[in-house]
HTML snippet that shows the backbone in 3Dmol.js (N, CA, C, O; Angstrom):
<script src="https://3Dmol.org/build/3Dmol-min.js"></script>
<div id="view" style="width:600px;height:400px;position:relative"></div>
<script>
const pdb = `
ATOM      1  N   UNK A   1      10.425  37.427 -19.038  1.00  0.00           N
ATOM      2  CA  UNK A   1       9.122  37.412 -18.303  1.00  0.00           C
ATOM      3  C   UNK A   1       8.721  37.177 -16.854  1.00  0.00           C
ATOM      4  O   UNK A   1       9.768  37.014 -16.226  1.00  0.00           O
ATOM      5  N   UNK A   2       7.493  37.074 -15.912  1.00  0.00           N
ATOM      6  CA  UNK A   2       7.234  37.465 -14.765  1.00  0.00           C
ATOM      7  C   UNK A   2       7.837  35.682 -14.120  1.00  0.00           C
ATOM      8  O   UNK A   2       8.112  34.738 -14.861  1.00  0.00           O
ATOM      9  N   UNK A   3       7.881  35.678 -13.095  1.00  0.00           N
ATOM     10  CA  UNK A   3       8.522  34.518 -12.061  1.00  0.00           C
ATOM     11  C   UNK A   3       7.159  33.767 -12.513  1.00  0.00           C
ATOM     12  O   UNK A   3       6.160  34.396 -12.863  1.00  0.00           O
ATOM     13  N   UNK A   4       7.238  32.084 -12.457  1.00  0.00           N
ATOM     14  CA  UNK A   4       6.398  31.248 -12.447  1.00  0.00           C
ATOM     15  C   UNK A   4       5.315  31.596 -11.343  1.00  0.00           C
ATOM     16  O   UNK A   4       4.129  31.813 -11.590  1.00  0.00           O
ATOM     17  N   UNK A   5       5.686  31.608 -10.551  1.00  0.00           N
ATOM     18  CA  UNK A   5       4.511  31.785  -9.549  1.00  0.00           C
ATOM     19  C   UNK A   5       3.249  32.974  -9.862  1.00  0.00           C
ATOM     20  O   UNK A   5       2.039  32.754  -9.804  1.00  0.00           O
ATOM     21  N   UNK A   6       3.888  34.215 -10.187  1.00  0.00           N
ATOM     22  CA  UNK A   6       3.030  35.301 -10.639  1.00  0.00           C
ATOM     23  C   UNK A   6       2.469  35.154 -12.136  1.00  0.00           C
ATOM     24  O   UNK A   6       2.342  36.074 -12.944  1.00  0.00           O
ATOM     25  N   UNK A   7       2.186  33.911 -12.316  1.00  0.00           N
ATOM     26  CA  UNK A   7       1.277  33.402 -13.619  1.00  0.00           C
ATOM     27  C   UNK A   7      -0.062  32.710 -13.039  1.00  0.00           C
ATOM     28  O   UNK A   7      -0.223  31.972 -12.067  1.00  0.00           O
ATOM     29  N   UNK A   8      -0.851  33.159 -13.880  1.00  0.00           N
ATOM     30  CA  UNK A   8      -2.029  32.569 -13.774  1.00  0.00           C
ATOM     31  C   UNK A   8      -1.964  31.187 -14.208  1.00  0.00           C
ATOM     32  O   UNK A   8      -0.891  30.831 -14.695  1.00  0.00           O
ATOM     33  N   UNK A   9      -2.953  30.295 -14.122  1.00  0.00           N
ATOM     34  CA  UNK A   9      -3.016  28.775 -14.301  1.00  0.00           C
ATOM     35  C   UNK A   9      -2.959  29.202 -16.176  1.00  0.00           C
ATOM     36  O   UNK A   9      -1.919  28.955 -16.788  1.00  0.00           O
ATOM     37  N   UNK A  10      -4.056  29.778 -16.844  1.00  0.00           N
ATOM     38  CA  UNK A  10      -4.030  29.765 -18.023  1.00  0.00           C
ATOM     39  C   UNK A  10      -2.721  30.158 -18.480  1.00  0.00           C
ATOM     40  O   UNK A  10      -2.278  29.477 -19.405  1.00  0.00           O
ATOM     41  N   UNK A  11      -1.927  31.188 -18.009  1.00  0.00           N
ATOM     42  CA  UNK A  11      -0.661  31.559 -18.962  1.00  0.00           C
ATOM     43  C   UNK A  11       0.324  30.433 -18.525  1.00  0.00           C
ATOM     44  O   UNK A  11       1.324  30.298 -19.231  1.00  0.00           O
ATOM     45  N   UNK A  12       0.163  29.567 -17.396  1.00  0.00           N
ATOM     46  CA  UNK A  12       1.355  28.395 -17.243  1.00  0.00           C
ATOM     47  C   UNK A  12       1.107  27.388 -18.574  1.00  0.00           C
ATOM     48  O   UNK A  12       1.956  26.853 -19.286  1.00  0.00           O
ATOM     49  N   UNK A  13      -0.446  27.319 -18.655  1.00  0.00           N
ATOM     50  CA  UNK A  13      -0.662  26.513 -19.768  1.00  0.00           C
ATOM     51  C   UNK A  13      -0.416  27.215 -20.994  1.00  0.00           C
ATOM     52  O   UNK A  13      -0.463  26.423 -21.935  1.00  0.00           O
ATOM     53  N   UNK A  14      -0.159  28.463 -21.372  1.00  0.00           N
ATOM     54  CA  UNK A  14       0.326  28.786 -22.591  1.00  0.00           C
ATOM     55  C   UNK A  14       1.356  28.807 -22.951  1.00  0.00           C
ATOM     56  O   UNK A  14       1.611  28.731 -24.153  1.00  0.00           O
ATOM     57  N   UNK A  15       2.662  28.963 -21.634  1.00  0.00           N
ATOM     58  CA  UNK A  15       3.561  28.775 -21.697  1.00  0.00           C
ATOM     59  C   UNK A  15       4.181  27.124 -22.174  1.00  0.00           C
ATOM     60  O   UNK A  15       5.108  26.730 -22.881  1.00  0.00           O
ATOM     61  N   UNK A  16       3.131  26.485 -21.378  1.00  0.00           N
ATOM     62  CA  UNK A  16       3.520  24.963 -21.749  1.00  0.00           C
ATOM     63  C   UNK A  16       3.581  24.349 -22.923  1.00  0.00           C
ATOM     64  O   UNK A  16       4.292  23.471 -23.412  1.00  0.00           O
ATOM     65  N   UNK A  17       2.195  25.350 -23.460  1.00  0.00           N
ATOM     66  CA  UNK A  17       1.890  24.638 -25.049  1.00  0.00           C
ATOM     67  C   UNK A  17       2.894  25.181 -26.077  1.00  0.00           C
ATOM     68  O   UNK A  17       3.405  24.586 -27.026  1.00  0.00           O
ATOM     69  N   UNK A  18       3.086  26.680 -25.594  1.00  0.00           N
ATOM     70  CA  UNK A  18       4.476  27.120 -26.794  1.00  0.00           C
ATOM     71  C   UNK A  18       5.753  26.616 -26.394  1.00  0.00           C
ATOM     72  O   UNK A  18       6.641  27.109 -27.088  1.00  0.00           O
ATOM     73  N   UNK A  19       6.252  25.668 -25.372  1.00  0.00           N
ATOM     74  CA  UNK A  19       7.156  25.014 -25.124  1.00  0.00           C
ATOM     75  C   UNK A  19       6.887  23.394 -25.932  1.00  0.00           C
ATOM     76  O   UNK A  19       7.738  22.937 -26.694  1.00  0.00           O
ATOM     77  N   UNK A  20       6.150  22.978 -25.756  1.00  0.00           N
ATOM     78  CA  UNK A  20       5.330  21.673 -26.313  1.00  0.00           C
ATOM     79  C   UNK A  20       5.756  21.800 -27.919  1.00  0.00           C
ATOM     80  O   UNK A  20       6.612  21.113 -28.476  1.00  0.00           O
ATOM     81  N   UNK A  21       4.954  22.842 -28.524  1.00  0.00           N
ATOM     82  CA  UNK A  21       5.083  23.083 -29.626  1.00  0.00           C
ATOM     83  C   UNK A  21       6.265  23.334 -30.088  1.00  0.00           C
ATOM     84  O   UNK A  21       6.750  22.520 -30.874  1.00  0.00           O
ATOM     85  N   UNK A  22       6.957  24.428 -29.743  1.00  0.00           N
ATOM     86  CA  UNK A  22       8.948  24.308 -29.907  1.00  0.00           C
ATOM     87  C   UNK A  22       9.309  23.292 -29.793  1.00  0.00           C
ATOM     88  O   UNK A  22      10.087  23.091 -30.725  1.00  0.00           O
ATOM     89  N   UNK A  23       9.215  22.296 -29.078  1.00  0.00           N
ATOM     90  CA  UNK A  23      10.168  21.182 -28.911  1.00  0.00           C
ATOM     91  C   UNK A  23       9.617  20.236 -30.200  1.00  0.00           C
ATOM     92  O   UNK A  23      10.438  19.797 -31.005  1.00  0.00           O
ATOM     93  N   UNK A  24       8.134  19.944 -30.347  1.00  0.00           N
ATOM     94  CA  UNK A  24       7.928  19.126 -31.702  1.00  0.00           C
ATOM     95  C   UNK A  24       8.185  20.098 -32.824  1.00  0.00           C
ATOM     96  O   UNK A  24       7.752  19.516 -33.819  1.00  0.00           O
ATOM     97  N   UNK A  25       8.583  21.079 -33.133  1.00  0.00           N
ATOM     98  CA  UNK A  25       8.801  21.888 -34.194  1.00  0.00           C
ATOM     99  C   UNK A  25      10.263  21.469 -34.359  1.00  0.00           C
ATOM    100  O   UNK A  25      10.648  21.630 -35.517  1.00  0.00           O
ATOM    101  N   UNK A  26      11.308  20.909 -33.413  1.00  0.00           N
ATOM    102  CA  UNK A  26      12.395  20.737 -33.725  1.00  0.00           C
ATOM    103  C   UNK A  26      12.842  19.423 -33.206  1.00  0.00           C
ATOM    104  O   UNK A  26      13.678  19.240 -32.320  1.00  0.00           O
ATOM    105  N   UNK A  27      11.912  18.176 -34.137  1.00  0.00           N
ATOM    106  CA  UNK A  27      11.679  17.191 -34.298  1.00  0.00           C
ATOM    107  C   UNK A  27      12.172  16.563 -35.363  1.00  0.00           C
ATOM    108  O   UNK A  27      12.096  17.196 -36.416  1.00  0.00           O
ATOM    109  N   UNK A  28      12.631  15.559 -35.400  1.00  0.00           N
ATOM    110  CA  UNK A  28      12.977  15.234 -37.266  1.00  0.00           C
ATOM    111  C   UNK A  28      11.905  14.162 -37.514  1.00  0.00           C
ATOM    112  O   UNK A  28      11.045  14.151 -38.395  1.00  0.00           O
ATOM    113  N   UNK A  29      12.147  13.246 -36.528  1.00  0.00           N
ATOM    114  CA  UNK A  29      11.923  12.488 -36.639  1.00  0.00           C
ATOM    115  C   UNK A  29      10.571  11.864 -35.334  1.00  0.00           C
ATOM    116  O   UNK A  29      10.756  11.006 -34.471  1.00  0.00           O
ATOM    117  N   UNK A  30       9.712  12.384 -35.517  1.00  0.00           N
ATOM    118  CA  UNK A  30       8.057  12.458 -34.473  1.00  0.00           C
ATOM    119  C   UNK A  30       8.091  11.160 -33.795  1.00  0.00           C
ATOM    120  O   UNK A  30       8.121  11.104 -32.565  1.00  0.00           O
ATOM    121  N   UNK A  31       8.085   9.513 -34.956  1.00  0.00           N
ATOM    122  CA  UNK A  31       7.775   8.665 -34.268  1.00  0.00           C
ATOM    123  C   UNK A  31       9.177   7.904 -33.956  1.00  0.00           C
ATOM    124  O   UNK A  31       8.631   6.813 -34.118  1.00  0.00           O
ATOM    125  N   UNK A  32       9.997   7.684 -33.768  1.00  0.00           N
ATOM    126  CA  UNK A  32      11.214   7.663 -33.238  1.00  0.00           C
ATOM    127  C   UNK A  32      11.399   8.421 -31.840  1.00  0.00           C
ATOM    128  O   UNK A  32      12.189   7.858 -31.082  1.00  0.00           O
ATOM    129  N   UNK A  33      10.905   9.408 -31.440  1.00  0.00           N
ATOM    130  CA  UNK A  33      10.362  10.214 -30.218  1.00  0.00           C
ATOM    131  C   UNK A  33       9.435   9.241 -29.441  1.00  0.00           C
ATOM    132  O   UNK A  33       9.581   9.111 -28.225  1.00  0.00           O
ATOM    133  N   UNK A  34       8.735   8.736 -29.943  1.00  0.00           N
ATOM    134  CA  UNK A  34       7.113   8.678 -29.176  1.00  0.00           C
ATOM    135  C   UNK A  34       7.483   6.830 -29.191  1.00  0.00           C
ATOM    136  O   UNK A  34       6.544   6.131 -28.810  1.00  0.00           O
ATOM    137  N   UNK A  35       8.755   6.108 -29.602  1.00  0.00           N
ATOM    138  CA  UNK A  35       8.831   4.693 -30.102  1.00  0.00           C
ATOM    139  C   UNK A  35       8.356   3.958 -28.611  1.00  0.00           C
ATOM    140  O   UNK A  35       7.576   3.065 -28.282  1.00  0.00           O
ATOM    141  N   UNK A  36       9.041   4.626 -28.117  1.00  0.00           N
ATOM    142  CA  UNK A  36       9.102   4.033 -26.606  1.00  0.00           C
ATOM    143  C   UNK A  36       8.395   3.876 -25.596  1.00  0.00           C
ATOM    144  O   UNK A  36       8.624   2.954 -24.813  1.00  0.00           O
ATOM    145  N   UNK A  37       7.486   4.667 -25.433  1.00  0.00           N
ATOM    146  CA  UNK A  37       6.261   4.882 -25.145  1.00  0.00           C
ATOM    147  C   UNK A  37       5.371   4.080 -25.542  1.00  0.00           C
ATOM    148  O   UNK A  37       4.840   3.270 -24.783  1.00  0.00           O
ATOM    149  N   UNK A  38       5.004   4.227 -27.139  1.00  0.00           N
ATOM    150  CA  UNK A  38       4.133   3.211 -27.717  1.00  0.00           C
ATOM    151  C   UNK A  38       4.351   1.785 -27.148  1.00  0.00           C
ATOM    152  O   UNK A  38       3.369   1.158 -26.751  1.00  0.00           O
ATOM    153  N   UNK A  39       5.596   1.242 -27.089  1.00  0.00           N
ATOM    154  CA  UNK A  39       6.101   0.124 -27.135  1.00  0.00           C
ATOM    155  C   UNK A  39       5.150  -0.409 -25.540  1.00  0.00           C
ATOM    156  O   UNK A  39       4.251  -1.243 -25.429  1.00  0.00           O
ATOM    157  N   UNK A  40       5.794   0.451 -24.510  1.00  0.00           N
ATOM    158  CA  UNK A  40       5.359   0.122 -23.100  1.00  0.00           C
ATOM    159  C   UNK A  40       3.868   0.266 -22.918  1.00  0.00           C
ATOM    160  O   UNK A  40       3.304  -0.282 -21.970  1.00  0.00           O
ATOM    161  N   UNK A  41       3.111   1.110 -23.952  1.00  0.00           N
ATOM    162  CA  UNK A  41       1.802   1.022 -23.932  1.00  0.00           C
ATOM    163  C   UNK A  41       1.194  -0.492 -24.443  1.00  0.00           C
ATOM    164  O   UNK A  41       0.481  -1.230 -23.763  1.00  0.00           O
ATOM    165  N   UNK A  42       1.535  -0.671 -25.425  1.00  0.00           N
ATOM    166  CA  UNK A  42       1.513  -1.755 -25.996  1.00  0.00           C
ATOM    167  C   UNK A  42       1.482  -3.239 -25.337  1.00  0.00           C
ATOM    168  O   UNK A  42       0.666  -4.152 -25.468  1.00  0.00           O
ATOM    169  N   UNK A  43       2.739  -3.130 -24.541  1.00  0.00           N
ATOM    170  CA  UNK A  43       3.377  -4.219 -23.934  1.00  0.00           C
ATOM    171  C   UNK A  43       2.274  -4.119 -22.717  1.00  0.00           C
ATOM    172  O   UNK A  43       1.830  -5.191 -22.306  1.00  0.00           O
ATOM    173  N   UNK A  44       1.808  -2.915 -22.122  1.00  0.00           N
ATOM    174  CA  UNK A  44       0.978  -2.994 -20.910  1.00  0.00           C
ATOM    175  C   UNK A  44      -0.423  -3.883 -21.179  1.00  0.00           C
ATOM    176  O   UNK A  44      -0.775  -4.972 -20.726  1.00  0.00           O
ATOM    177  N   UNK A  45      -1.024  -3.021 -22.039  1.00  0.00           N
ATOM    178  CA  UNK A  45      -2.366  -4.179 -22.937  1.00  0.00           C
ATOM    179  C   UNK A  45      -1.737  -5.641 -22.982  1.00  0.00           C
ATOM    180  O   UNK A  45      -2.178  -6.483 -22.199  1.00  0.00           O
ATOM    181  N   UNK A  46      -0.805  -5.941 -23.801  1.00  0.00           N
ATOM    182  CA  UNK A  46      -0.694  -7.437 -23.881  1.00  0.00           C
ATOM    183  C   UNK A  46      -0.478  -7.813 -22.446  1.00  0.00           C
ATOM    184  O   UNK A  46      -1.206  -8.780 -22.222  1.00  0.00           O
ATOM    185  N   UNK A  47       0.094  -7.532 -21.541  1.00  0.00           N
ATOM    186  CA  UNK A  47       0.227  -8.229 -19.882  1.00  0.00           C
ATOM    187  C   UNK A  47      -1.302  -8.257 -19.600  1.00  0.00           C
ATOM    188  O   UNK A  47      -1.939  -9.266 -19.296  1.00  0.00           O
ATOM    189  N   UNK A  48      -1.789  -7.015 -19.744  1.00  0.00           N
ATOM    190  CA  UNK A  48      -3.335  -6.948 -19.544  1.00  0.00           C
ATOM    191  C   UNK A  48      -4.721  -8.365 -19.964  1.00  0.00           C
ATOM    192  O   UNK A  48      -5.603  -8.922 -19.311  1.00  0.00           O
ATOM    193  N   UNK A  49      -4.321  -8.426 -21.103  1.00  0.00           N
ATOM    194  CA  UNK A  49      -4.927  -9.588 -21.681  1.00  0.00           C
ATOM    195  C   UNK A  49      -4.161 -11.127 -22.097  1.00  0.00           C
ATOM    196  O   UNK A  49      -4.745 -12.009 -22.727  1.00  0.00           O
ATOM    197  N   UNK A  50      -3.078 -11.200 -21.717  1.00  0.00           N
ATOM    198  CA  UNK A  50      -2.301 -12.187 -21.438  1.00  0.00           C
ATOM    199  C   UNK A  50      -1.144 -12.300 -20.132  1.00  0.00           C
ATOM    200  O   UNK A  50       0.055 -12.470 -20.355  1.00  0.00           O
ATOM    201  N   UNK A  51      -1.659 -12.188 -18.902  1.00  0.00           N
ATOM    202  CA  UNK A  51      -0.539 -12.141 -18.046  1.00  0.00           C
ATOM    203  C   UNK A  51       0.100 -12.816 -18.011  1.00  0.00           C
ATOM    204  O   UNK A  51       1.159 -12.362 -17.578  1.00  0.00           O
ATOM    205  N   UNK A  52       0.185 -14.617 -18.411  1.00  0.00           N
ATOM    206  CA  UNK A  52       0.325 -15.344 -18.123  1.00  0.00           C
ATOM    207  C   UNK A  52       1.581 -15.628 -18.956  1.00  0.00           C
ATOM    208  O   UNK A  52       2.560 -16.327 -18.697  1.00  0.00           O
ATOM    209  N   UNK A  53       1.167 -14.631 -20.396  1.00  0.00           N
ATOM    210  CA  UNK A  53       2.221 -15.091 -21.489  1.00  0.00           C
ATOM    211  C   UNK A  53       1.930 -16.465 -22.813  1.00  0.00           C
ATOM    212  O   UNK A  53       2.671 -16.877 -23.705  1.00  0.00           O
ATOM    213  N   UNK A  54       0.408 -16.892 -22.371  1.00  0.00           N
ATOM    214  CA  UNK A  54       0.592 -18.449 -23.002  1.00  0.00           C
ATOM    215  C   UNK A  54      -0.328 -18.145 -24.190  1.00  0.00           C
ATOM    216  O   UNK A  54      -0.602 -19.145 -24.853  1.00  0.00           O
ATOM    217  N   UNK A  55      -0.810 -17.117 -24.564  1.00  0.00           N
ATOM    218  CA  UNK A  55      -1.471 -17.140 -25.910  1.00  0.00           C
ATOM    219  C   UNK A  55      -0.269 -16.807 -27.088  1.00  0.00           C
ATOM    220  O   UNK A  55       0.814 -16.258 -26.888  1.00  0.00           O
ATOM    221  N   UNK A  56      -0.744 -17.249 -28.197  1.00  0.00           N
ATOM    222  CA  UNK A  56       0.163 -17.177 -29.469  1.00  0.00           C
ATOM    223  C   UNK A  56      -0.004 -15.628 -29.815  1.00  0.00           C
ATOM    224  O   UNK A  56      -1.036 -14.968 -29.693  1.00  0.00           O
ATOM    225  N   UNK A  57       1.287 -15.176 -30.291  1.00  0.00           N
ATOM    226  CA  UNK A  57       1.551 -13.664 -30.339  1.00  0.00           C
ATOM    227  C   UNK A  57       0.427 -13.068 -31.277  1.00  0.00           C
ATOM    228  O   UNK A  57      -0.197 -12.029 -31.063  1.00  0.00           O
ATOM    229  N   UNK A  58       0.329 -13.657 -32.027  1.00  0.00           N
ATOM    230  CA  UNK A  58      -0.866 -13.251 -32.898  1.00  0.00           C
ATOM    231  C   UNK A  58      -2.402 -13.257 -32.155  1.00  0.00           C
ATOM    232  O   UNK A  58      -3.010 -12.187 -32.123  1.00  0.00           O
ATOM    233  N   UNK A  59      -2.866 -14.170 -31.709  1.00  0.00           N
ATOM    234  CA  UNK A  59      -4.142 -13.666 -31.025  1.00  0.00           C
ATOM    235  C   UNK A  59      -4.078 -12.589 -29.646  1.00  0.00           C
ATOM    236  O   UNK A  59      -5.004 -11.892 -29.229  1.00  0.00           O
ATOM    237  N   UNK A  60      -2.260 -12.728 -28.931  1.00  0.00           N
ATOM    238  CA  UNK A  60      -2.040 -11.676 -27.846  1.00  0.00           C
ATOM    239  C   UNK A  60      -2.304 -10.447 -28.780  1.00  0.00           C
ATOM    240  O   UNK A  60      -3.254  -9.686 -28.592  1.00  0.00           O
ATOM    241  N   UNK A  61      -1.380 -10.300 -29.825  1.00  0.00           N
ATOM    242  CA  UNK A  61      -2.036  -8.549 -30.180  1.00  0.00           C
ATOM    243  C   UNK A  61      -3.490  -8.465 -30.663  1.00  0.00           C
ATOM    244  O   UNK A  61      -4.080  -7.388 -30.573  1.00  0.00           O
ATOM    245  N   UNK A  62      -3.947  -9.278 -31.045  1.00  0.00           N
ATOM    246  CA  UNK A  62      -5.295  -8.867 -31.637  1.00  0.00           C
ATOM    247  C   UNK A  62      -5.978  -8.617 -30.390  1.00  0.00           C
ATOM    248  O   UNK A  62      -6.609  -7.562 -30.456  1.00  0.00           O
ATOM    249  N   UNK A  63      -6.081  -9.197 -29.290  1.00  0.00           N
ATOM    250  CA  UNK A  63      -6.853  -8.797 -28.170  1.00  0.00           C
ATOM    251  C   UNK A  63      -6.168  -7.496 -27.550  1.00  0.00           C
ATOM    252  O   UNK A  63      -6.815  -6.511 -27.194  1.00  0.00           O
ATOM    253  N   UNK A  64      -4.886  -7.601 -27.471  1.00  0.00           N
ATOM    254  CA  UNK A  64      -4.470  -6.382 -27.093  1.00  0.00           C
ATOM    255  C   UNK A  64      -5.068  -5.062 -27.524  1.00  0.00           C
ATOM    256  O   UNK A  64      -5.574  -4.254 -26.745  1.00  0.00           O
ATOM    257  N   UNK A  65      -4.933  -4.869 -29.234  1.00  0.00           N
ATOM    258  CA  UNK A  65      -5.735  -4.298 -29.727  1.00  0.00           C
ATOM    259  C   UNK A  65      -7.185  -3.857 -29.430  1.00  0.00           C
ATOM    260  O   UNK A  65      -7.668  -2.749 -29.662  1.00  0.00           O
ATOM    261  N   UNK A  66      -7.710  -4.785 -28.948  1.00  0.00           N
ATOM    262  CA  UNK A  66      -9.081  -4.619 -28.975  1.00  0.00           C
ATOM    263  C   UNK A  66      -9.334  -3.805 -27.466  1.00  0.00           C
ATOM    264  O   UNK A  66      -9.953  -2.755 -27.296  1.00  0.00           O
ATOM    265  N   UNK A  67      -8.525  -4.798 -26.267  1.00  0.00           N
ATOM    266  CA  UNK A  67      -8.307  -3.863 -25.009  1.00  0.00           C
ATOM    267  C   UNK A  67      -8.061  -2.151 -25.333  1.00  0.00           C
ATOM    268  O   UNK A  67      -8.653  -1.140 -24.953  1.00  0.00           O
ATOM    269  N   UNK A  68      -7.254  -2.316 -25.947  1.00  0.00           N
ATOM    270  CA  UNK A  68      -6.768  -0.741 -26.611  1.00  0.00           C
ATOM    271  C   UNK A  68      -8.062   0.261 -26.777  1.00  0.00           C
ATOM    272  O   UNK A  68      -8.484   1.277 -26.227  1.00  0.00           O
ATOM    273  N   UNK A  69      -8.413  -0.532 -27.757  1.00  0.00           N
ATOM    274  CA  UNK A  69      -9.687   0.581 -28.284  1.00  0.00           C
ATOM    275  C   UNK A  69     -11.108   0.399 -27.121  1.00  0.00           C
ATOM    276  O   UNK A  69     -12.065   1.173 -27.159  1.00  0.00           O
ATOM    277  N   UNK A  70     -11.025  -0.513 -26.346  1.00  0.00           N
ATOM    278  CA  UNK A  70     -12.120  -0.392 -25.310  1.00  0.00           C
ATOM    279  C   UNK A  70     -11.555   0.737 -24.518  1.00  0.00           C
ATOM    280  O   UNK A  70     -12.250   1.747 -24.409  1.00  0.00           O
ATOM    281  N   UNK A  71     -10.504   0.700 -24.009  1.00  0.00           N
ATOM    282  CA  UNK A  71      -9.646   1.488 -23.095  1.00  0.00           C
ATOM    283  C   UNK A  71      -9.741   2.996 -23.560  1.00  0.00           C
ATOM    284  O   UNK A  71      -9.665   3.866 -22.691  1.00  0.00           O
ATOM    285  N   UNK A  72      -9.911   3.366 -24.945  1.00  0.00           N
ATOM    286  CA  UNK A  72     -10.072   4.712 -25.549  1.00  0.00           C
ATOM    287  C   UNK A  72     -11.325   5.105 -25.273  1.00  0.00           C
ATOM    288  O   UNK A  72     -11.700   6.051 -24.581  1.00  0.00           O
ATOM    289  N   UNK A  73     -12.112   4.089 -26.031  1.00  0.00           N
ATOM    290  CA  UNK A  73     -13.581   4.122 -25.663  1.00  0.00           C
ATOM    291  C   UNK A  73     -14.098   4.938 -24.677  1.00  0.00           C
ATOM    292  O   UNK A  73     -14.911   5.848 -24.833  1.00  0.00           O
ATOM    293  N   UNK A  74     -13.586   4.565 -23.660  1.00  0.00           N
ATOM    294  CA  UNK A  74     -13.976   4.497 -22.360  1.00  0.00           C
ATOM    295  C   UNK A  74     -13.376   6.118 -21.926  1.00  0.00           C
ATOM    296  O   UNK A  74     -14.019   6.817 -21.143  1.00  0.00           O
ATOM    297  N   UNK A  75     -12.560   6.413 -22.315  1.00  0.00           N
ATOM    298  CA  UNK A  75     -11.772   7.663 -21.824  1.00  0.00           C
ATOM    299  C   UNK A  75     -13.044   8.863 -22.821  1.00  0.00           C
ATOM    300  O   UNK A  75     -13.503   9.972 -22.546  1.00  0.00           O
ATOM    301  N   UNK A  76     -13.209   8.020 -23.891  1.00  0.00           N
ATOM    302  CA  UNK A  76     -14.079   9.046 -24.621  1.00  0.00           C
ATOM    303  C   UNK A  76     -15.309   9.296 -24.157  1.00  0.00           C
ATOM    304  O   UNK A  76     -15.917  10.332 -24.426  1.00  0.00           O
ATOM    305  N   UNK A  77     -15.844   8.201 -23.298  1.00  0.00           N
ATOM    306  CA  UNK A  77     -17.069   8.025 -22.889  1.00  0.00           C
ATOM    307  C   UNK A  77     -17.172   8.835 -21.425  1.00  0.00           C
ATOM    308  O   UNK A  77     -18.135   9.509 -21.059  1.00  0.00           O
ATOM    309  N   UNK A  78     -15.886   8.588 -20.655  1.00  0.00           N
ATOM    310  CA  UNK A  78     -16.114   9.814 -19.603  1.00  0.00           C
ATOM    311  C   UNK A  78     -15.850  11.426 -19.895  1.00  0.00           C
ATOM    312  O   UNK A  78     -16.236  12.377 -19.215  1.00  0.00           O
ATOM    313  N   UNK A  79     -15.029  11.438 -21.187  1.00  0.00           N
ATOM    314  CA  UNK A  79     -14.687  12.844 -21.231  1.00  0.00           C
ATOM    315  C   UNK A  79     -16.286  13.541 -21.882  1.00  0.00           C
ATOM    316  O   UNK A  79     -16.758  14.671 -21.759  1.00  0.00           O
ATOM    317  N   UNK A  80     -16.725  12.507 -22.478  1.00  0.00           N
ATOM    318  CA  UNK A  80     -18.486  13.155 -22.974  1.00  0.00           C
ATOM    319  C   UNK A  80     -19.371  13.426 -21.799  1.00  0.00           C
ATOM    320  O   UNK A  80     -20.062  14.365 -21.404  1.00  0.00           O
ATOM    321  N   UNK A  81     -19.017  12.028 -21.341  1.00  0.00           N
ATOM    322  CA  UNK A  81     -20.209  12.828 -19.945  1.00  0.00           C
ATOM    323  C   UNK A  81     -19.783  13.961 -19.025  1.00  0.00           C
ATOM    324  O   UNK A  81     -20.599  14.554 -18.320  1.00  0.00           O
ATOM    325  N   UNK A  82     -18.620  14.219 -19.045  1.00  0.00           N
ATOM    326  CA  UNK A  82     -18.160  15.378 -18.334  1.00  0.00           C
ATOM    327  C   UNK A  82     -18.487  16.147 -18.957  1.00  0.00           C
ATOM    328  O   UNK A  82     -19.307  16.833 -18.347  1.00  0.00           O
ATOM    329  N   UNK A  83     -18.289  16.550 -20.103  1.00  0.00           N
ATOM    330  CA  UNK A  83     -18.827  17.796 -20.744  1.00  0.00           C
ATOM    331  C   UNK A  83     -20.079  17.625 -20.977  1.00  0.00           C
ATOM    332  O   UNK A  83     -20.566  18.750 -20.867  1.00  0.00           O
ATOM    333  N   UNK A  84     -20.578  17.177 -21.135  1.00  0.00           N
ATOM    334  CA  UNK A  84     -22.075  17.060 -20.501  1.00  0.00           C
ATOM    335  C   UNK A  84     -22.528  17.632 -19.452  1.00  0.00           C
ATOM    336  O   UNK A  84     -23.280  18.586 -19.648  1.00  0.00           O
ATOM    337  N   UNK A  85     -22.305  17.348 -18.427  1.00  0.00           N
ATOM    338  CA  UNK A  85     -22.265  17.834 -16.729  1.00  0.00           C
ATOM    339  C   UNK A  85     -22.151  18.869 -16.713  1.00  0.00           C
ATOM    340  O   UNK A  85     -23.072  19.610 -16.368  1.00  0.00           O
ATOM    341  N   UNK A  86     -20.752  19.383 -17.151  1.00  0.00           N
ATOM    342  CA  UNK A  86     -20.400  20.963 -17.099  1.00  0.00           C
ATOM    343  C   UNK A  86     -21.386  21.741 -17.951  1.00  0.00           C
ATOM    344  O   UNK A  86     -21.773  22.861 -17.615  1.00  0.00           O
ATOM    345  N   UNK A  87     -21.771  21.156 -19.016  1.00  0.00           N
ATOM    346  CA  UNK A  87     -22.794  22.280 -19.970  1.00  0.00           C
ATOM    347  C   UNK A  87     -24.461  22.289 -19.479  1.00  0.00           C
ATOM    348  O   UNK A  87     -25.277  23.171 -19.746  1.00  0.00           O
ATOM    349  N   UNK A  88     -24.649  21.301 -18.852  1.00  0.00           N
ATOM    350  CA  UNK A  88     -25.974  21.343 -17.985  1.00  0.00           C
ATOM    351  C   UNK A  88     -25.640  22.275 -16.471  1.00  0.00           C
ATOM    352  O   UNK A  88     -26.412  22.882 -15.728  1.00  0.00           O
ATOM    353  N   UNK A  89     -24.987  22.187 -16.448  1.00  0.00           N
ATOM    354  CA  UNK A  89     -24.484  23.293 -14.917  1.00  0.00           C
ATOM    355  C   UNK A  89     -24.123  24.597 -15.325  1.00  0.00           C
ATOM    356  O   UNK A  89     -23.776  25.432 -14.489  1.00  0.00           O
TER     357      UNK A  89
END
`;
const viewer = $3Dmol.createViewer("view");
viewer.addModel(pdb, "pdb");
viewer.setStyle({}, {cartoon: {color: "spectrum"}});
viewer.zoomTo();
viewer.render();
</script>
């Protein structure tokens, strides 16, 4: 294949997608592969809702879940408005 600097952005994206799909195709335990990242993200939301660590674990987990949902909805809203602006122009 051509040198990386000779690829268009679309070709680089396609090459990265091929590599990603190939990697996931060879992953026996997908949950185990992403466990550390999921734990880190959950820990971050728990620290956000309870920075001093004073809440009971069940309450902290509920609040962290709500914070995670709010974050995801915020990302969805940003994506939606950006798509709408792009479509309008």
